[in-house]
C-alpha positions as CSV (number, residue, x, y, z in Angstrom):
1,M,62.2,115.5,54.0
2,S,61.6,117.8,51.1
3,S,58.7,120.2,50.6
4,Y,57.5,117.9,47.8
5,D,57.2,115.1,50.4
6,E,55.3,117.4,52.7
7,E,52.8,118.3,50.0
8,A,52.4,114.7,49.0
9,Q,51.6,113.7,52.6
10,Y,49.0,116.5,52.8
11,E,47.4,115.4,49.5
12,A,47.2,111.8,50.8
13,I,45.5,113.0,54.0
14,A,43.2,115.2,52.0
15,S,41.9,112.3,49.9
16,S,41.3,110.2,53.1
17,Y,39.8,112.8,55.5
18,N,38.3,115.5,53.3
19,V,40.9,118.1,54.1
20,G,40.3,121.7,53.1
21,S,42.7,124.6,52.9
22,L,42.3,128.1,54.3
23,P,43.6,131.2,52.5
24,K,47.3,131.8,53.1
25,Y,48.2,134.5,55.6
26,G,48.8,137.9,54.2
27,Y,52.6,138.1,54.8
28,G,55.2,135.4,54.4
29,M,58.8,134.5,54.4
30,E,60.9,135.6,51.5
31,D,63.8,133.7,50.1
32,F,65.9,136.8,50.6
33,D,65.2,139.3,53.4
34,Q,66.6,142.6,52.2
35,E,66.3,144.2,55.7
36,F,68.2,141.4,57.5
37,G,70.5,141.1,54.5
38,A,70.6,137.3,54.8
39,Y,69.4,134.4,52.8
40,M,66.3,133.0,54.5
41,P,66.0,129.2,53.8
42,T,62.7,127.8,52.6
43,E,62.6,125.0,55.2
44,I,59.8,122.7,56.0
45,K,57.2,124.4,58.2
46,P,56.6,122.8,61.6
47,K,53.1,121.6,62.2
48,I,50.8,122.7,65.0
49,L,47.7,120.5,65.5
50,L,44.5,122.0,66.9
51,M,42.3,119.2,68.4
52,G,39.3,119.0,70.7
53,L,35.6,118.2,70.9
54,R,33.1,119.9,68.6
55,R,32.3,123.5,69.4
56,S,35.2,123.8,71.8
57,G,36.5,126.9,69.9
58,K,39.3,125.7,67.7
59,S,38.4,127.5,64.5
60,S,37.5,130.7,66.5
61,I,41.0,130.8,68.0
62,Q,42.6,130.4,64.6
63,K,40.5,133.1,63.1
64,V,41.0,135.6,65.9
65,V,44.8,135.1,66.3
66,F,45.9,134.7,62.7
67,H,43.1,136.3,60.6
68,K,42.2,139.3,62.7
69,M,38.5,138.3,63.0
70,S,36.5,140.1,65.7
71,P,35.6,137.7,68.6
72,N,32.0,138.6,68.1
73,E,32.0,137.5,64.5
74,T,33.2,134.0,65.5
75,L,29.7,133.4,66.8
76,F,28.6,132.9,63.2
77,L,31.3,130.4,62.2
78,E,30.0,127.0,61.2
79,S,31.3,123.9,63.0
80,T,34.4,122.4,61.3
81,N,33.6,119.3,59.4
82,K,36.9,118.7,57.6
83,I,40.6,119.0,58.4
84,T,41.9,122.4,57.4
85,K,45.5,123.3,56.9
86,D,46.5,127.0,57.3
87,D,50.0,128.1,56.4
88,I,51.1,130.7,58.8
89,S,54.0,133.1,58.3
90,S,54.5,134.8,61.7
91,S,57.6,136.7,60.6
92,S,60.5,136.6,58.2
93,F,62.1,133.7,60.0
94,I,59.3,131.8,61.8
95,Q,56.8,129.8,59.7
96,F,54.5,127.0,60.7
97,S,51.2,125.4,59.5
98,V,48.2,125.0,61.7
99,W,46.0,121.9,61.2
100,D,42.5,122.2,62.5
101,F,40.8,118.8,63.2
102,P,37.1,118.4,63.5
103,G,35.9,117.1,66.8
104,Q,34.2,114.0,65.4
105,I,37.3,112.4,64.0
106,D,37.9,108.9,65.5
107,F,41.7,108.7,66.1
108,F,41.4,105.0,66.6
109,D,39.8,104.4,63.2
110,P,42.0,102.0,61.1
111,T,42.1,104.5,58.3
112,F,43.6,107.2,60.5
113,D,47.3,107.5,59.6
114,A,48.8,108.5,63.0
115,D,52.3,108.3,61.6
116,T,51.6,110.9,59.0
117,I,49.7,113.2,61.3
118,F,51.8,113.1,64.5
119,G,55.2,112.2,62.9
120,G,57.5,114.2,60.6
121,H,57.6,117.9,61.4
122,C,54.7,117.9,64.0
123,E,56.1,120.1,66.8
124,A,53.1,120.9,68.9
125,L,49.6,119.5,69.7
126,I,47.2,122.0,71.1
127,Y,44.1,120.5,72.7
128,I,41.2,122.9,73.2
129,L,39.0,122.2,76.3
130,D,35.8,124.1,76.9
131,A,35.9,125.2,80.5
132,Q,32.2,126.1,80.5
133,D,31.0,122.6,79.6
134,D,31.3,119.2,81.3
135,Y,34.9,118.4,80.5
136,M,35.0,114.8,81.6
137,E,34.5,113.5,78.0
138,S,37.0,116.0,76.7
139,L,39.6,114.7,79.3
140,D,39.1,111.2,78.1
141,K,39.7,112.2,74.5
142,L,42.7,114.2,75.6
143,H,44.2,111.2,77.2
144,A,43.6,109.0,74.1
145,I,45.1,111.5,71.7
146,V,48.1,112.4,73.8
147,S,48.9,108.7,74.5
148,R,48.8,107.8,70.8
149,A,50.7,110.9,69.6
150,Y,53.5,110.3,72.1
151,K,54.0,106.7,70.9
152,V,54.5,108.1,67.3
153,N,56.5,111.2,68.2
154,P,57.8,111.7,71.8
155,N,59.2,115.1,70.8
156,I,55.8,116.8,70.4
157,H,55.0,119.6,72.8
158,F,51.5,119.0,74.4
159,E,49.6,122.2,75.2
160,V,46.1,122.3,76.8
161,F,44.1,125.5,76.3
162,I,41.4,125.7,79.0
163,H,39.2,127.8,76.8
164,K,36.2,130.1,77.2
165,V,37.2,131.1,80.7
166,D,35.8,134.7,80.2
167,G,32.5,133.5,81.8
168,L,34.3,132.3,85.0
169,S,35.3,134.3,88.1
170,D,39.0,134.4,89.1
171,D,38.4,131.8,91.8
172,Q,36.6,129.5,89.4
173,K,39.4,129.9,86.8
174,I,42.0,128.8,89.4
175,E,39.9,125.9,90.6
176,T,39.0,124.7,87.1
177,Q,42.7,124.8,86.0
178,R,43.7,122.9,89.1
179,D,41.0,120.2,88.7
180,I,41.7,119.7,85.0
181,S,45.5,119.6,85.5
182,Q,45.2,117.1,88.3
183,R,42.7,114.8,86.5
184,A,44.7,114.8,83.2
185,N,48.1,114.1,84.9
186,D,46.5,111.4,87.2
187,E,45.2,109.6,84.1
188,L,48.6,109.7,82.4
189,L,50.2,108.4,85.6
190,V,47.8,105.5,86.0
191,A,48.4,104.6,82.3
192,G,52.2,104.6,82.9
193,C,52.7,107.7,80.7
194,D,54.3,109.8,83.4
195,S,57.0,110.9,81.0
196,I,54.4,113.0,79.0
197,H,54.4,116.7,80.1
198,L,51.2,118.8,79.6
199,S,51.2,122.6,79.7
200,F,48.0,124.3,80.7
201,Y,46.8,127.8,79.8
202,L,43.6,129.7,80.6
203,T,42.4,131.3,77.4
204,S,39.6,133.4,75.9
205,I,39.3,135.1,72.6
206,Y,37.7,138.1,74.3
207,D,41.0,139.2,75.9
208,H,44.7,138.9,75.2
209,S,45.1,135.6,77.0
210,I,44.8,133.6,73.8
211,F,47.6,135.7,72.2
212,E,49.9,135.1,75.2
213,A,49.2,131.4,75.2
214,F,50.0,131.1,71.5
215,S,53.1,133.2,72.1
216,K,54.3,130.6,74.6
217,V,53.6,127.8,72.1
218,V,55.4,129.5,69.2
219,Q,58.4,130.3,71.4
220,K,59.0,126.5,71.9
221,L,59.4,126.2,68.1
222,I,62.3,128.7,68.0
223,P,65.6,127.1,68.6
224,Q,67.3,130.5,69.0
225,L,65.0,131.6,71.8
226,P,67.6,131.4,74.6
227,T,70.0,133.6,72.5
228,M,67.3,136.1,71.8
229,E,66.4,136.3,75.5
230,N,70.0,136.9,76.4
231,L,70.2,139.7,73.8
232,L,67.1,141.3,75.3
233,N,68.5,141.0,78.8
234,I,71.7,142.8,77.8
235,F,69.7,145.4,75.9
236,I,67.4,146.4,78.9
237,S,70.1,146.3,81.5
238,N,72.3,148.7,79.5
239,S,69.3,151.0,78.6
240,N,67.5,151.2,82.0
241,I,64.4,149.7,80.5
242,E,61.8,147.9,82.6
243,K,60.5,145.4,80.1
244,A,61.0,144.6,76.4
245,F,59.0,142.4,74.0
246,L,59.9,141.3,70.5
247,F,56.5,141.2,68.7
248,D,55.3,139.8,65.4
249,V,53.5,143.0,64.3
250,V,50.4,141.5,62.6
251,S,49.5,138.7,64.9
252,K,50.6,140.4,68.2
253,I,52.4,137.2,69.2
254,Y,55.6,138.0,71.1
255,V,58.4,135.7,69.9
256,A,60.7,136.6,72.7
257,T,61.0,138.8,75.9
258,D,63.6,139.3,78.6
259,S,63.9,137.0,81.6
260,S,61.8,139.2,84.0
261,P,58.2,137.9,84.6
262,V,55.5,138.8,82.1
263,D,52.9,141.1,83.6
264,M,49.5,140.5,81.8
265,A,48.6,144.2,82.1
266,S,51.9,145.3,80.4
267,Y,51.4,142.7,77.7
268,E,47.9,144.0,77.0
269,L,49.2,147.6,77.0
270,C,51.8,146.7,74.3
271,C,49.2,144.9,72.2
272,D,47.0,148.0,72.3
273,F,50.0,150.1,71.4
274,I,50.7,148.0,68.3
275,D,47.0,148.2,67.3
276,V,47.2,152.0,67.4
277,I,50.5,152.1,65.4
278,I,49.0,149.8,62.7
279,D,45.9,151.9,62.4
280,V,47.7,155.2,62.2
281,S,50.4,153.9,59.9
282,Y,48.0,152.5,57.4
283,I,46.1,155.8,57.3
284,Y,49.0,158.2,57.1
285,G,52.0,156.0,56.4
286,M,51.2,154.4,53.1
287,K,52.7,155.6,49.9
288,E,50.6,156.6,46.9
289,D,51.1,153.2,45.1
290,N,49.6,151.5,48.2
291,E,51.9,148.6,47.6
292,T,54.7,149.5,50.0
293,S,54.2,148.5,53.6
294,A,53.9,151.3,56.1
295,F,56.5,149.6,58.3
296,D,60.2,149.6,57.6
297,S,63.5,149.5,59.6
298,Q,63.2,153.2,60.4
299,S,59.7,153.2,61.9
300,S,59.4,154.1,65.6
301,S,56.8,155.5,68.0
302,I,56.6,157.0,71.5
303,I,53.6,157.2,73.8
304,R,53.8,158.9,77.2
305,L,51.3,157.6,79.8
306,N,49.9,159.5,82.8
307,S,51.8,157.0,85.1
308,S,55.1,158.5,84.0
309,T,55.7,155.4,81.9
310,I,56.8,155.5,78.3
311,L,56.0,153.0,75.6
312,Y,58.7,153.0,72.9
313,L,58.4,151.0,69.7
314,R,61.2,150.4,67.2
315,E,60.8,148.3,64.0
316,V,63.3,145.5,63.7
317,N,62.1,144.7,60.2
318,K,58.8,144.8,58.3
319,Y,57.6,141.8,60.4
320,L,59.0,142.3,63.8
321,A,58.9,145.2,66.3
322,M,60.5,145.8,69.7
323,V,58.2,147.4,72.3
324,C,59.8,148.7,75.5
325,L,58.3,149.9,78.7
326,L,60.5,152.4,80.7
327,R,60.2,155.2,83.2
328,E,60.0,158.7,81.8
329,E,63.2,159.9,83.5
330,N,65.2,157.1,81.9
331,F,64.1,158.1,78.5
332,A,66.2,161.3,78.8
333,R,69.1,159.3,77.3
334,Q,67.2,158.3,74.2
335,G,70.4,158.4,72.1
336,L,71.9,155.6,74.2
337,I,68.7,153.5,73.9
338,D,68.7,154.0,70.1
339,Y,72.4,153.0,69.8
340,N,71.8,149.9,72.0
341,F,68.8,149.0,69.8
342,I,71.0,149.2,66.7
343,C,73.5,146.8,68.3
344,F,70.7,144.5,69.3
345,R,69.3,144.5,65.8
346,E,72.7,143.7,64.3
347,A,73.2,140.9,66.8
348,L,69.8,139.4,65.9
349,Q,70.7,139.6,62.3
350,E,73.9,137.7,62.9
351,V,72.0,135.0,64.9
352,F,69.7,134.2,62.1
353,G,72.3,134.8,59.5
354,V,74.3,131.9,60.9
355,R,71.2,129.7,60.6
356,A,70.5,130.9,57.1
357,R,74.0,130.3,55.9
358,A,74.1,126.8,57.4
359,S,70.8,125.9,55.8
360,L,72.0,127.2,52.5
361,V,75.1,125.1,52.7
362,R,73.0,122.1,53.6
363,E,70.7,122.6,50.7
364,R,73.6,123.0,48.3
365,N,75.1,119.8,49.6
366,Q,71.8,117.9,49.2
367,N,71.4,119.3,45.7
368,S,75.0,118.3,44.8
369,L,74.4,114.8,46.2
370,S,71.2,114.4,44.2
371,F,73.0,115.6,41.0
372,N,75.9,113.2,41.6
373,N,73.5,110.3,42.1
374,S,71.7,111.2,38.9
375,I,74.9,111.3,36.9
376,S,76.0,108.0,38.4
377,K,72.7,106.3,37.5
378,D,72.9,107.8,34.0
379,W,76.5,106.5,33.6
380,D,75.6,103.0,34.8
381,G,72.8,102.9,32.3
382,R,75.1,103.7,29.5
383,V,77.6,101.1,30.6
């Protein structure tokens, strides 16, 4: 499907469901990435659908994660009354669009085009469930949406954000997640939809849990994720590093990490580290023209903590940064770490360079086929 077809579909939905469009995110994918030195194809963006009841927190999540809105400011957001499409460019090689659906939409209305919404390039459906409200009605709607979406596109990843858990105790969080998970899966089992897999996340916009949950969703959209994880495993094992994250700098979504378990405290520490780097860089790192980004392939930063732990950041390109946690005594061989990082960066460039070259060849073949068909039709008309 071409980008023209995608836009035509969006316009058709816009006329039927009063669809709006949010401003585009402040950084996007370029056709040619000078830092990676590889052609980056303008492919169709995967769609992520945000659904749930009214006032469940869909728009707040979108604003906090992708538009850097303060959680307290989301209290003044108006309830969504139209479908909004937001084009997100998480880095130089990951792009997707987020579709925010108002809670009052009737998905069984005859005018609702389920094939257009759930089909095509729809990769993930995120259902937002308010944990502080009576969630029985929300579970019924979850079952209805998931069942219909699965019939149209069985390849969709179904994600359930159990949201607004900041007001619950740790025991209440565990009990709420267990109850919601059991009820949702039991309903699918009774309906004969046991092949549908639901993933559950406890989230809140007042901590980093929403960023971690969105990171897990985005990672499922990256076909090269296993290769990236293997590269990170090789890097940390040869550099005596405890943990490494590959972050999208602006949104603080980590697109990959090594195979060791993710500790929430470490992740929050890395997110705060990136916030500090962004603030300092944009104060002291901007050039006089104010047009050049403060980040480039040579950017790096080191923070030594009281716990004899070092946070080490290296820029992969102007979109991505690697953040490492390691013991202070292991940082004595910084030269080795820097050399291994250069090798990692070159390997990452090769991974996505292969994809870019394959996409370029595919686009050229499609253009050549279209040109040949056009010539053939023109020749037939003359005959």
